[in-house]
PDB file with SEQRES, HELIX, SHEET and CRYST1 records, atoms N, CA, C and O in Angstrom:
SEQRES   1 A   83  MET PRO THR VAL SER TRP ARG MET LEU ARG PHE PRO ASP          
SEQRES   2 A   83  GLN THR GLN VAL ARG VAL ASN CYS LEU ASN GLU ILE LEU          
SEQRES   3 A   83  ALA GLU LEU TYR SER GLU GLY ARG GLN PRO ASN ASN GLU          
SEQRES   4 A   83  THR ALA GLU GLU ILE LEU GLU ARG LEU GLU LYS HIS ASN          
SEQRES   5 A   83  ASN TYR ILE PRO PRO SER ALA ARG ARG GLU TYR LYS SER          
SEQRES   6 A   83  VAL LEU LEU LYS GLU TYR ARG ASP TYR ILE ALA GLY ARG          
SEQRES   7 A   83  LYS ASP LYS THR THR                                          
HELIX    1 AA1 LEU A   22  SER A   31  1                                  10    
HELIX    2 AA2 ASN A   38  LYS A   50  1                                  13    
HELIX    3 AA3 PRO A   57  ALA A   59  5                                   3    
HELIX    4 AA4 ARG A   60  THR A   82  1                                  23    
SHEET    1 AA1 2 TRP A   6  ARG A  10  0                                        
SHEET    2 AA1 2 GLN A  16  ASN A  20 -1                                        
CRYST1    1.000    1.000    1.000  90.00  90.00  90.00 P 1           1          
ATOM      1  N   MET A   1      88.861-100.030  63.610  1.00  0.00           N  
ATOM      2  CA  MET A   1      89.987 -99.122  63.696  1.00  0.00           C  
ATOM      3  C   MET A   1      89.969 -98.452  65.076  1.00  0.00           C  
ATOM      4  O   MET A   1      88.939 -97.916  65.484  1.00  0.00           O  
ATOM      5  N   PRO A   2      91.103 -98.479  65.800  1.00  0.00           N  
ATOM      6  CA  PRO A   2      91.124 -97.892  67.138  1.00  0.00           C  
ATOM      7  C   PRO A   2      91.021 -96.362  67.095  1.00  0.00           C  
ATOM      8  O   PRO A   2      91.464 -95.718  66.145  1.00  0.00           O  
ATOM      9  N   THR A   3      90.430 -95.810  68.139  1.00  0.00           N  
ATOM     10  CA  THR A   3      90.323 -94.369  68.260  1.00  0.00           C  
ATOM     11  C   THR A   3      91.665 -93.805  68.711  1.00  0.00           C  
ATOM     12  O   THR A   3      92.300 -94.346  69.616  1.00  0.00           O  
ATOM     13  N   VAL A   4      92.085 -92.737  68.088  1.00  0.00           N  
ATOM     14  CA  VAL A   4      93.349 -92.088  68.434  1.00  0.00           C  
ATOM     15  C   VAL A   4      93.031 -90.837  69.241  1.00  0.00           C  
ATOM     16  O   VAL A   4      92.229 -90.002  68.821  1.00  0.00           O  
ATOM     17  N   SER A   5      93.671 -90.714  70.410  1.00  0.00           N  
ATOM     18  CA  SER A   5      93.455 -89.514  71.208  1.00  0.00           C  
ATOM     19  C   SER A   5      94.266 -88.353  70.627  1.00  0.00           C  
ATOM     20  O   SER A   5      95.247 -88.564  69.915  1.00  0.00           O  
ATOM     21  N   TRP A   6      93.850 -87.144  70.935  1.00  0.00           N  
ATOM     22  CA  TRP A   6      94.592 -85.974  70.489  1.00  0.00           C  
ATOM     23  C   TRP A   6      94.460 -84.876  71.523  1.00  0.00           C  
ATOM     24  O   TRP A   6      93.505 -84.856  72.299  1.00  0.00           O  
ATOM     25  N   ARG A   7      95.413 -83.967  71.535  1.00  0.00           N  
ATOM     26  CA  ARG A   7      95.388 -82.797  72.402  1.00  0.00           C  
ATOM     27  C   ARG A   7      95.961 -81.607  71.646  1.00  0.00           C  
ATOM     28  O   ARG A   7      96.649 -81.742  70.634  1.00  0.00           O  
ATOM     29  N   MET A   8      95.648 -80.454  72.180  1.00  0.00           N  
ATOM     30  CA  MET A   8      96.207 -79.228  71.635  1.00  0.00           C  
ATOM     31  C   MET A   8      97.377 -78.801  72.517  1.00  0.00           C  
ATOM     32  O   MET A   8      97.260 -78.728  73.740  1.00  0.00           O  
ATOM     33  N   LEU A   9      98.499 -78.523  71.874  1.00  0.00           N  
ATOM     34  CA  LEU A   9      99.646 -77.941  72.572  1.00  0.00           C  
ATOM     35  C   LEU A   9      99.598 -76.441  72.362  1.00  0.00           C  
ATOM     36  O   LEU A   9      99.330 -75.966  71.258  1.00  0.00           O  
ATOM     37  N   ARG A  10      99.860 -75.697  73.428  1.00  0.00           N  
ATOM     38  CA  ARG A  10      99.904 -74.241  73.311  1.00  0.00           C  
ATOM     39  C   ARG A  10     101.346 -73.790  73.525  1.00  0.00           C  
ATOM     40  O   ARG A  10     101.976 -74.126  74.529  1.00  0.00           O  
ATOM     41  N   PHE A  11     101.850 -73.032  72.573  1.00  0.00           N  
ATOM     42  CA  PHE A  11     103.208 -72.528  72.622  1.00  0.00           C  
ATOM     43  C   PHE A  11     103.215 -71.128  73.246  1.00  0.00           C  
ATOM     44  O   PHE A  11     102.172 -70.477  73.310  1.00  0.00           O  
ATOM     45  N   PRO A  12     104.387 -70.659  73.707  1.00  0.00           N  
ATOM     46  CA  PRO A  12     104.447 -69.338  74.354  1.00  0.00           C  
ATOM     47  C   PRO A  12     103.905 -68.193  73.500  1.00  0.00           C  
ATOM     48  O   PRO A  12     103.407 -67.206  74.041  1.00  0.00           O  
ATOM     49  N   ASP A  13     103.996 -68.310  72.174  1.00  0.00           N  
ATOM     50  CA  ASP A  13     103.465 -67.253  71.301  1.00  0.00           C  
ATOM     51  C   ASP A  13     101.965 -67.413  71.040  1.00  0.00           C  
ATOM     52  O   ASP A  13     101.399 -66.742  70.177  1.00  0.00           O  
ATOM     53  N   GLN A  14     101.324 -68.324  71.809  1.00  0.00           N  
ATOM     54  CA  GLN A  14      99.884 -68.613  71.738  1.00  0.00           C  
ATOM     55  C   GLN A  14      99.483 -69.447  70.532  1.00  0.00           C  
ATOM     56  O   GLN A  14      98.294 -69.691  70.325  1.00  0.00           O  
ATOM     57  N   THR A  15     100.450 -69.890  69.731  1.00  0.00           N  
ATOM     58  CA  THR A  15     100.166 -70.828  68.646  1.00  0.00           C  
ATOM     59  C   THR A  15      99.672 -72.129  69.278  1.00  0.00           C  
ATOM     60  O   THR A  15     100.168 -72.550  70.323  1.00  0.00           O  
ATOM     61  N   GLN A  16      98.694 -72.758  68.636  1.00  0.00           N  
ATOM     62  CA  GLN A  16      98.201 -74.045  69.100  1.00  0.00           C  
ATOM     63  C   GLN A  16      98.388 -75.080  68.002  1.00  0.00           C  
ATOM     64  O   GLN A  16      98.160 -74.803  66.824  1.00  0.00           O  
ATOM     65  N   VAL A  17      98.810 -76.284  68.404  1.00  0.00           N  
ATOM     66  CA  VAL A  17      99.047 -77.365  67.458  1.00  0.00           C  
ATOM     67  C   VAL A  17      98.400 -78.629  68.010  1.00  0.00           C  
ATOM     68  O   VAL A  17      98.545 -78.953  69.188  1.00  0.00           O  
ATOM     69  N   ARG A  18      97.691 -79.329  67.149  1.00  0.00           N  
ATOM     70  CA  ARG A  18      97.081 -80.603  67.541  1.00  0.00           C  
ATOM     71  C   ARG A  18      98.101 -81.723  67.369  1.00  0.00           C  
ATOM     72  O   ARG A  18      98.766 -81.819  66.338  1.00  0.00           O  
ATOM     73  N   VAL A  19      98.215 -82.579  68.403  1.00  0.00           N  
ATOM     74  CA  VAL A  19      99.096 -83.748  68.315  1.00  0.00           C  
ATOM     75  C   VAL A  19      98.297 -84.992  68.695  1.00  0.00           C  
ATOM     76  O   VAL A  19      97.424 -84.953  69.562  1.00  0.00           O  
ATOM     77  N   ASN A  20      98.616 -86.090  68.026  1.00  0.00           N  
ATOM     78  CA  ASN A  20      97.954 -87.369  68.280  1.00  0.00           C  
ATOM     79  C   ASN A  20      98.754 -88.210  69.266  1.00  0.00           C  
ATOM     80  O   ASN A  20      99.985 -88.202  69.250  1.00  0.00           O  
ATOM     81  N   CYS A  21      98.048 -88.928  70.116  1.00  0.00           N  
ATOM     82  CA  CYS A  21      98.605 -89.958  71.008  1.00  0.00           C  
ATOM     83  C   CYS A  21      99.499 -89.427  72.126  1.00  0.00           C  
ATOM     84  O   CYS A  21     100.229 -90.212  72.732  1.00  0.00           O  
ATOM     85  N   LEU A  22      99.474 -88.140  72.422  1.00  0.00           N  
ATOM     86  CA  LEU A  22     100.346 -87.616  73.477  1.00  0.00           C  
ATOM     87  C   LEU A  22      99.980 -88.208  74.836  1.00  0.00           C  
ATOM     88  O   LEU A  22     100.871 -88.534  75.621  1.00  0.00           O  
ATOM     89  N   ASN A  23      98.694 -88.354  75.128  1.00  0.00           N  
ATOM     90  CA  ASN A  23      98.289 -88.912  76.426  1.00  0.00           C  
ATOM     91  C   ASN A  23      98.885 -90.302  76.631  1.00  0.00           C  
ATOM     92  O   ASN A  23      99.397 -90.616  77.705  1.00  0.00           O  
ATOM     93  N   GLU A  24      98.812 -91.122  75.601  1.00  0.00           N  
ATOM     94  CA  GLU A  24      99.343 -92.484  75.701  1.00  0.00           C  
ATOM     95  C   GLU A  24     100.869 -92.466  75.873  1.00  0.00           C  
ATOM     96  O   GLU A  24     101.420 -93.247  76.649  1.00  0.00           O  
ATOM     97  N   ILE A  25     101.531 -91.583  75.155  1.00  0.00           N  
ATOM     98  CA  ILE A  25     102.994 -91.487  75.240  1.00  0.00           C  
ATOM     99  C   ILE A  25     103.411 -91.059  76.644  1.00  0.00           C  
ATOM    100  O   ILE A  25     104.331 -91.640  77.219  1.00  0.00           O  
ATOM    101  N   LEU A  26     102.748 -90.054  77.197  1.00  0.00           N  
ATOM    102  CA  LEU A  26     103.080 -89.605  78.547  1.00  0.00           C  
ATOM    103  C   LEU A  26     102.850 -90.720  79.562  1.00  0.00           C  
ATOM    104  O   LEU A  26     103.656 -90.903  80.474  1.00  0.00           O  
ATOM    105  N   ALA A  27     101.759 -91.464  79.411  1.00  0.00           N  
ATOM    106  CA  ALA A  27     101.477 -92.576  80.323  1.00  0.00           C  
ATOM    107  C   ALA A  27     102.550 -93.662  80.216  1.00  0.00           C  
ATOM    108  O   ALA A  27     102.976 -94.218  81.228  1.00  0.00           O  
ATOM    109  N   GLU A  28     102.985 -93.959  78.992  1.00  0.00           N  
ATOM    110  CA  GLU A  28     104.036 -94.959  78.790  1.00  0.00           C  
ATOM    111  C   GLU A  28     105.338 -94.526  79.471  1.00  0.00           C  
ATOM    112  O   GLU A  28     105.969 -95.312  80.178  1.00  0.00           O  
ATOM    113  N   LEU A  29     105.727 -93.283  79.254  1.00  0.00           N  
ATOM    114  CA  LEU A  29     106.969 -92.776  79.838  1.00  0.00           C  
ATOM    115  C   LEU A  29     106.894 -92.777  81.364  1.00  0.00           C  
ATOM    116  O   LEU A  29     107.867 -93.114  82.038  1.00  0.00           O  
ATOM    117  N   TYR A  30     105.750 -92.405  81.895  1.00  0.00           N  
ATOM    118  CA  TYR A  30     105.577 -92.396  83.346  1.00  0.00           C  
ATOM    119  C   TYR A  30     105.690 -93.814  83.901  1.00  0.00           C  
ATOM    120  O   TYR A  30     106.330 -94.035  84.929  1.00  0.00           O  
ATOM    121  N   SER A  31     105.067 -94.771  83.219  1.00  0.00           N  
ATOM    122  CA  SER A  31     105.137 -96.164  83.684  1.00  0.00           C  
ATOM    123  C   SER A  31     106.546 -96.726  83.560  1.00  0.00           C  
ATOM    124  O   SER A  31     106.906 -97.664  84.272  1.00  0.00           O  
ATOM    125  N   GLU A  32     107.350 -96.156  82.656  1.00  0.00           N  
ATOM    126  CA  GLU A  32     108.749 -96.570  82.504  1.00  0.00           C  
ATOM    127  C   GLU A  32     109.650 -95.878  83.520  1.00  0.00           C  
ATOM    128  O   GLU A  32     110.844 -96.168  83.594  1.00  0.00           O  
ATOM    129  N   GLY A  33     109.081 -94.965  84.303  1.00  0.00           N  
ATOM    130  CA  GLY A  33     109.858 -94.254  85.310  1.00  0.00           C  
ATOM    131  C   GLY A  33     110.766 -93.171  84.752  1.00  0.00           C  
ATOM    132  O   GLY A  33     111.750 -92.790  85.386  1.00  0.00           O  
ATOM    133  N   ARG A  34     110.438 -92.677  83.570  1.00  0.00           N  
ATOM    134  CA  ARG A  34     111.289 -91.667  82.926  1.00  0.00           C  
ATOM    135  C   ARG A  34     111.194 -90.333  83.663  1.00  0.00           C  
ATOM    136  O   ARG A  34     110.113 -89.910  84.072  1.00  0.00           O  
ATOM    137  N   GLN A  35     112.328 -89.689  83.822  1.00  0.00           N  
ATOM    138  CA  GLN A  35     112.403 -88.380  84.475  1.00  0.00           C  
ATOM    139  C   GLN A  35     112.157 -87.277  83.443  1.00  0.00           C  
ATOM    140  O   GLN A  35     112.460 -87.452  82.262  1.00  0.00           O  
ATOM    141  N   PRO A  36     111.607 -86.138  83.888  1.00  0.00           N  
ATOM    142  CA  PRO A  36     111.375 -85.030  82.951  1.00  0.00           C  
ATOM    143  C   PRO A  36     112.676 -84.285  82.659  1.00  0.00           C  
ATOM    144  O   PRO A  36     113.047 -83.360  83.381  1.00  0.00           O  
ATOM    145  N   ASN A  37     113.354 -84.692  81.611  1.00  0.00           N  
ATOM    146  CA  ASN A  37     114.619 -84.062  81.239  1.00  0.00           C  
ATOM    147  C   ASN A  37     114.707 -83.967  79.715  1.00  0.00           C  
ATOM    148  O   ASN A  37     113.780 -84.367  79.010  1.00  0.00           O  
ATOM    149  N   ASN A  38     115.799 -83.448  79.222  1.00  0.00           N  
ATOM    150  CA  ASN A  38     115.967 -83.227  77.785  1.00  0.00           C  
ATOM    151  C   ASN A  38     115.895 -84.540  76.997  1.00  0.00           C  
ATOM    152  O   ASN A  38     115.328 -84.583  75.905  1.00  0.00           O  
ATOM    153  N   GLU A  39     116.466 -85.594  77.549  1.00  0.00           N  
ATOM    154  CA  GLU A  39     116.424 -86.899  76.880  1.00  0.00           C  
ATOM    155  C   GLU A  39     114.988 -87.401  76.735  1.00  0.00           C  
ATOM    156  O   GLU A  39     114.613 -87.946  75.697  1.00  0.00           O  
ATOM    157  N   THR A  40     114.196 -87.212  77.777  1.00  0.00           N  
ATOM    158  CA  THR A  40     112.790 -87.631  77.715  1.00  0.00           C  
ATOM    159  C   THR A  40     112.014 -86.779  76.722  1.00  0.00           C  
ATOM    160  O   THR A  40     111.157 -87.289  76.001  1.00  0.00           O  
ATOM    161  N   ALA A  41     112.308 -85.489  76.680  1.00  0.00           N  
ATOM    162  CA  ALA A  41     111.637 -84.613  75.706  1.00  0.00           C  
ATOM    163  C   ALA A  41     111.930 -85.079  74.283  1.00  0.00           C  
ATOM    164  O   ALA A  41     111.042 -85.082  73.431  1.00  0.00           O  
ATOM    165  N   GLU A  42     113.176 -85.471  74.031  1.00  0.00           N  
ATOM    166  CA  GLU A  42     113.538 -85.983  72.705  1.00  0.00           C  
ATOM    167  C   GLU A  42     112.783 -87.285  72.406  1.00  0.00           C  
ATOM    168  O   GLU A  42     112.340 -87.507  71.279  1.00  0.00           O  
ATOM    169  N   GLU A  43     112.643 -88.134  73.417  1.00  0.00           N  
ATOM    170  CA  GLU A  43     111.913 -89.393  73.258  1.00  0.00           C  
ATOM    171  C   GLU A  43     110.434 -89.130  72.947  1.00  0.00           C  
ATOM    172  O   GLU A  43     109.836 -89.824  72.125  1.00  0.00           O  
ATOM    173  N   ILE A  44     109.855 -88.131  73.604  1.00  0.00           N  
ATOM    174  CA  ILE A  44     108.456 -87.781  73.317  1.00  0.00           C  
ATOM    175  C   ILE A  44     108.327 -87.354  71.858  1.00  0.00           C  
ATOM    176  O   ILE A  44     107.399 -87.778  71.169  1.00  0.00           O  
ATOM    177  N   LEU A  45     109.249 -86.520  71.383  1.00  0.00           N  
ATOM    178  CA  LEU A  45     109.221 -86.094  69.979  1.00  0.00           C  
ATOM    179  C   LEU A  45     109.290 -87.291  69.037  1.00  0.00           C  
ATOM    180  O   LEU A  45     108.516 -87.383  68.085  1.00  0.00           O  
ATOM    181  N   GLU A  46     110.218 -88.205  69.304  1.00  0.00           N  
ATOM    182  CA  GLU A  46     110.371 -89.380  68.442  1.00  0.00           C  
ATOM    183  C   GLU A  46     109.103 -90.230  68.432  1.00  0.00           C  
ATOM    184  O   GLU A  46     108.680 -90.710  67.380  1.00  0.00           O  
ATOM    185  N   ARG A  47     108.503 -90.413  69.602  1.00  0.00           N  
ATOM    186  CA  ARG A  47     107.275 -91.219  69.661  1.00  0.00           C  
ATOM    187  C   ARG A  47     106.116 -90.505  68.977  1.00  0.00           C  
ATOM    188  O   ARG A  47     105.289 -91.147  68.329  1.00  0.00           O  
ATOM    189  N   LEU A  48     106.048 -89.186  69.114  1.00  0.00           N  
ATOM    190  CA  LEU A  48     105.002 -88.445  68.402  1.00  0.00           C  
ATOM    191  C   LEU A  48     105.146 -88.627  66.902  1.00  0.00           C  
ATOM    192  O   LEU A  48     104.155 -88.831  66.200  1.00  0.00           O  
ATOM    193  N   GLU A  49     106.373 -88.553  66.407  1.00  0.00           N  
ATOM    194  CA  GLU A  49     106.603 -88.728  64.968  1.00  0.00           C  
ATOM    195  C   GLU A  49     106.214 -90.132  64.516  1.00  0.00           C  
ATOM    196  O   GLU A  49     105.727 -90.298  63.398  1.00  0.00           O  
ATOM    197  N   LYS A  50     106.416 -91.134  65.348  1.00  0.00           N  
ATOM    198  CA  LYS A  50     106.002 -92.499  65.002  1.00  0.00           C  
ATOM    199  C   LYS A  50     104.484 -92.623  64.899  1.00  0.00           C  
ATOM    200  O   LYS A  50     103.967 -93.527  64.242  1.00  0.00           O  
ATOM    201  N   HIS A  51     103.769 -91.691  65.563  1.00  0.00           N  
ATOM    202  CA  HIS A  51     102.306 -91.679  65.508  1.00  0.00           C  
ATOM    203  C   HIS A  51     101.812 -90.668  64.482  1.00  0.00           C  
ATOM    204  O   HIS A  51     100.716 -90.122  64.615  1.00  0.00           O  
ATOM    205  N   ASN A  52     102.626 -90.420  63.457  1.00  0.00           N  
ATOM    206  CA  ASN A  52     102.247 -89.575  62.320  1.00  0.00           C  
ATOM    207  C   ASN A  52     102.012 -88.112  62.667  1.00  0.00           C  
ATOM    208  O   ASN A  52     101.207 -87.443  62.020  1.00  0.00           O  
ATOM    209  N   ASN A  53     102.710 -87.607  63.689  1.00  0.00           N  
ATOM    210  CA  ASN A  53     102.696 -86.175  63.973  1.00  0.00           C  
ATOM    211  C   ASN A  53     103.899 -85.562  63.273  1.00  0.00           C  
ATOM    212  O   ASN A  53     105.022 -86.046  63.417  1.00  0.00           O  
ATOM    213  N   TYR A  54     103.665 -84.510  62.524  1.00  0.00           N  
ATOM    214  CA  TYR A  54     104.772 -83.827  61.859  1.00  0.00           C  
ATOM    215  C   TYR A  54     105.344 -82.776  62.799  1.00  0.00           C  
ATOM    216  O   TYR A  54     104.620 -81.899  63.269  1.00  0.00           O  
ATOM    217  N   ILE A  55     106.635 -82.863  63.071  1.00  0.00           N  
ATOM    218  CA  ILE A  55     107.337 -81.879  63.890  1.00  0.00           C  
ATOM    219  C   ILE A  55     108.331 -81.163  62.969  1.00  0.00           C  
ATOM    220  O   ILE A  55     109.317 -81.766  62.546  1.00  0.00           O  
ATOM    221  N   PRO A  56     108.090 -79.899  62.656  1.00  0.00           N  
ATOM    222  CA  PRO A  56     109.021 -79.192  61.768  1.00  0.00           C  
ATOM    223  C   PRO A  56     110.420 -79.136  62.391  1.00  0.00           C  
ATOM    224  O   PRO A  56     110.554 -78.816  63.572  1.00  0.00           O  
ATOM    225  N   PRO A  57     111.447 -79.439  61.624  1.00  0.00           N  
ATOM    226  CA  PRO A  57     112.810 -79.397  62.166  1.00  0.00           C  
ATOM    227  C   PRO A  57     113.149 -78.054  62.814  1.00  0.00           C  
ATOM    228  O   PRO A  57     113.868 -78.008  63.812  1.00  0.00           O  
ATOM    229  N   SER A  58     112.640 -76.976  62.255  1.00  0.00           N  
ATOM    230  CA  SER A  58     112.936 -75.645  62.781  1.00  0.00           C  
ATOM    231  C   SER A  58     112.238 -75.363  64.116  1.00  0.00           C  
ATOM    232  O   SER A  58     112.571 -74.390  64.793  1.00  0.00           O  
ATOM    233  N   ALA A  59     111.275 -76.206  64.496  1.00  0.00           N  
ATOM    234  CA  ALA A  59     110.507 -75.974  65.725  1.00  0.00           C  
ATOM    235  C   ALA A  59     110.775 -77.017  66.805  1.00  0.00           C  
ATOM    236  O   ALA A  59     110.105 -77.017  67.838  1.00  0.00           O  
ATOM    237  N   ARG A  60     111.738 -77.902  66.586  1.00  0.00           N  
ATOM    238  CA  ARG A  60     111.986 -78.984  67.551  1.00  0.00           C  
ATOM    239  C   ARG A  60     112.291 -78.458  68.956  1.00  0.00           C  
ATOM    240  O   ARG A  60     111.803 -79.007  69.943  1.00  0.00           O  
ATOM    241  N   ARG A  61     113.087 -77.409  69.047  1.00  0.00           N  
ATOM    242  CA  ARG A  61     113.437 -76.881  70.371  1.00  0.00           C  
ATOM    243  C   ARG A  61     112.188 -76.384  71.098  1.00  0.00           C  
ATOM    244  O   ARG A  61     112.015 -76.653  72.287  1.00  0.00           O  
ATOM    245  N   GLU A  62     111.323 -75.665  70.394  1.00  0.00           N  
ATOM    246  CA  GLU A  62     110.100 -75.161  71.006  1.00  0.00           C  
ATOM    247  C   GLU A  62     109.186 -76.313  71.420  1.00  0.00           C  
ATOM    248  O   GLU A  62     108.597 -76.282  72.501  1.00  0.00           O  
ATOM    249  N   TYR A  63     109.069 -77.320  70.570  1.00  0.00           N  
ATOM    250  CA  TYR A  63     108.260 -78.492  70.908  1.00  0.00           C  
ATOM    251  C   TYR A  63     108.796 -79.166  72.165  1.00  0.00           C  
ATOM    252  O   TYR A  63     108.028 -79.518  73.060  1.00  0.00           O  
ATOM    253  N   LYS A  64     110.116 -79.347  72.233  1.00  0.00           N  
ATOM    254  CA  LYS A  64     110.708 -80.018  73.392  1.00  0.00           C  
ATOM    255  C   LYS A  64     110.389 -79.264  74.679  1.00  0.00           C  
ATOM    256  O   LYS A  64     110.080 -79.880  75.698  1.00  0.00           O  
ATOM    257  N   SER A  65     110.462 -77.961  74.637  1.00  0.00           N  
ATOM    258  CA  SER A  65     110.161 -77.152  75.816  1.00  0.00           C  
ATOM    259  C   SER A  65     108.704 -77.337  76.252  1.00  0.00           C  
ATOM    260  O   SER A  65     108.428 -77.547  77.433  1.00  0.00           O  
ATOM    261  N   VAL A  66     107.787 -77.257  75.304  1.00  0.00           N  
ATOM    262  CA  VAL A  66     106.358 -77.402  75.608  1.00  0.00           C  
ATOM    263  C   VAL A  66     106.048 -78.831  76.069  1.00  0.00           C  
ATOM    264  O   VAL A  66     105.285 -79.031  77.014  1.00  0.00           O  
ATOM    265  N   LEU A  67     106.642 -79.813  75.401  1.00  0.00           N  
ATOM    266  CA  LEU A  67     106.378 -81.203  75.763  1.00  0.00           C  
ATOM    267  C   LEU A  67     106.945 -81.548  77.136  1.00  0.00           C  
ATOM    268  O   LEU A  67     106.353 -82.342  77.868  1.00  0.00           O  
ATOM    269  N   LEU A  68     108.061 -80.971  77.484  1.00  0.00           N  
ATOM    270  CA  LEU A  68     108.631 -81.197  78.806  1.00  0.00           C  
ATOM    271  C   LEU A  68     107.712 -80.625  79.882  1.00  0.00           C  
ATOM    272  O   LEU A  68     107.517 -81.243  80.928  1.00  0.00           O  
ATOM    273  N   LYS A  69     107.152 -79.454  79.628  1.00  0.00           N  
ATOM    274  CA  LYS A  69     106.179 -78.884  80.563  1.00  0.00           C  
ATOM    275  C   LYS A  69     104.952 -79.783  80.672  1.00  0.00           C  
ATOM    276  O   LYS A  69     104.449 -80.015  81.771  1.00  0.00           O  
ATOM    277  N   GLU A  70     104.467 -80.291  79.538  1.00  0.00           N  
ATOM    278  CA  GLU A  70     103.316 -81.197  79.555  1.00  0.00           C  
ATOM    279  C   GLU A  70     103.621 -82.448  80.388  1.00  0.00           C  
ATOM    280  O   GLU A  70     102.775 -82.913  81.152  1.00  0.00           O  
ATOM    281  N   TYR A  71     104.822 -82.981  80.234  1.00  0.00           N  
ATOM    282  CA  TYR A  71     105.188 -84.185  80.976  1.00  0.00           C  
ATOM    283  C   TYR A  71     105.309 -83.879  82.468  1.00  0.00           C  
ATOM    284  O   TYR A  71     104.866 -84.673  83.298  1.00  0.00           O  
ATOM    285  N   ARG A  72     105.904 -82.738  82.817  1.00  0.00           N  
ATOM    286  CA  ARG A  72     105.983 -82.353  84.234  1.00  0.00           C  
ATOM    287  C   ARG A  72     104.587 -82.198  84.827  1.00  0.00           C  
ATOM    288  O   ARG A  72     104.337 -82.647  85.946  1.00  0.00           O  
ATOM    289  N   ASP A  73     103.682 -81.570  84.093  1.00  0.00           N  
ATOM    290  CA  ASP A  73     102.298 -81.422  84.555  1.00  0.00           C  
ATOM    291  C   ASP A  73     101.633 -82.786  84.706  1.00  0.00           C  
ATOM    292  O   ASP A  73     100.886 -83.011  85.658  1.00  0.00           O  
ATOM    293  N   TYR A  74     101.900 -83.690  83.777  1.00  0.00           N  
ATOM    294  CA  TYR A  74     101.333 -85.042  83.843  1.00  0.00           C  
ATOM    295  C   TYR A  74     101.819 -85.745  85.115  1.00  0.00           C  
ATOM    296  O   TYR A  74     101.027 -86.345  85.842  1.00  0.00           O  
ATOM    297  N   ILE A  75     103.127 -85.665  85.375  1.00  0.00           N  
ATOM    298  CA  ILE A  75     103.690 -86.302  86.571  1.00  0.00           C  
ATOM    299  C   ILE A  75     103.073 -85.706  87.834  1.00  0.00           C  
ATOM    300  O   ILE A  75     102.701 -86.439  88.750  1.00  0.00           O  
ATOM    301  N   ALA A  76     102.965 -84.383  87.884  1.00  0.00           N  
ATOM    302  CA  ALA A  76     102.372 -83.723  89.050  1.00  0.00           C  
ATOM    303  C   ALA A  76     100.931 -84.186  89.254  1.00  0.00           C  
ATOM    304  O   ALA A  76     100.503 -84.404  90.388  1.00  0.00           O  
ATOM    305  N   GLY A  77     100.190 -84.334  88.173  1.00  0.00           N  
ATOM    306  CA  GLY A  77      98.811 -84.804  88.262  1.00  0.00           C  
ATOM    307  C   GLY A  77      98.723 -86.235  88.760  1.00  0.00           C  
ATOM    308  O   GLY A  77      97.810 -86.579  89.511  1.00  0.00           O  
ATOM    309  N   ARG A  78      99.657 -87.062  88.351  1.00  0.00           N  
ATOM    310  CA  ARG A  78      99.669 -88.468  88.798  1.00  0.00           C  
ATOM    311  C   ARG A  78     100.036 -88.551  90.273  1.00  0.00           C  
ATOM    312  O   ARG A  78      99.462 -89.356  91.007  1.00  0.00           O  
ATOM    313  N   LYS A  79     100.983 -87.733  90.717  1.00  0.00           N  
ATOM    314  CA  LYS A  79     101.378 -87.743  92.134  1.00  0.00           C  
ATOM    315  C   LYS A  79     100.236 -87.281  93.012  1.00  0.00           C  
ATOM    316  O   LYS A  79     100.051 -87.796  94.115  1.00  0.00           O  
ATOM    317  N   ASP A  80      99.462 -86.308  92.533  1.00  0.00           N  
ATOM    318  CA  ASP A  80      98.320 -85.832  93.299  1.00  0.00           C  
ATOM    319  C   ASP A  80      97.286 -86.938  93.521  1.00  0.00           C  
ATOM    320  O   ASP A  80      96.611 -86.969  94.550  1.00  0.00           O  
ATOM    321  N   LYS A  81      97.171 -87.834  92.559  1.00  0.00           N  
ATOM    322  CA  LYS A  81      96.183 -88.928  92.661  1.00  0.00           C  
ATOM    323  C   LYS A  81      96.668 -90.067  93.547  1.00  0.00           C  
ATOM    324  O   LYS A  81      95.862 -90.888  93.985  1.00  0.00           O  
ATOM    325  N   THR A  82      97.968 -90.134  93.820  1.00  0.00           N  
ATOM    326  CA  THR A  82      98.479 -91.243  94.625  1.00  0.00           C  
ATOM    327  C   THR A  82      98.666 -90.868  96.079  1.00  0.00           C  
ATOM    328  O   THR A  82      99.015 -91.725  96.891  1.00  0.00           O  
ATOM    329  N   THR A  83      98.443 -89.603  96.435  1.00  0.00           N  
ATOM    330  CA  THR A  83      98.601 -89.201  97.835  1.00  0.00           C  
ATOM    331  C   THR A  83      97.268 -89.046  98.518  1.00  0.00           C  
ATOM    332  O   THR A  83      97.216 -88.712  99.702  1.00  0.00           O  
TER     333      THR A  83                                                      
END                                                                             
């Protein structure tokens, strides 16, 4: 059985939530050349749900905001390694 990566997301109210496979999803989106925008945030949510992460409908907007920041940070980290 393959090992599944996980990370903790921190929300503005300091709530923390564990999500599975976010690292892989961010890497996939980056390799696809996806820009950090609302459409990409929605795609991250959909892919997280496919990896058995429960996203409460009432919290989707907050998740999208946090995930977009995570993706922007991921892109910035990748650019730092290529220069």
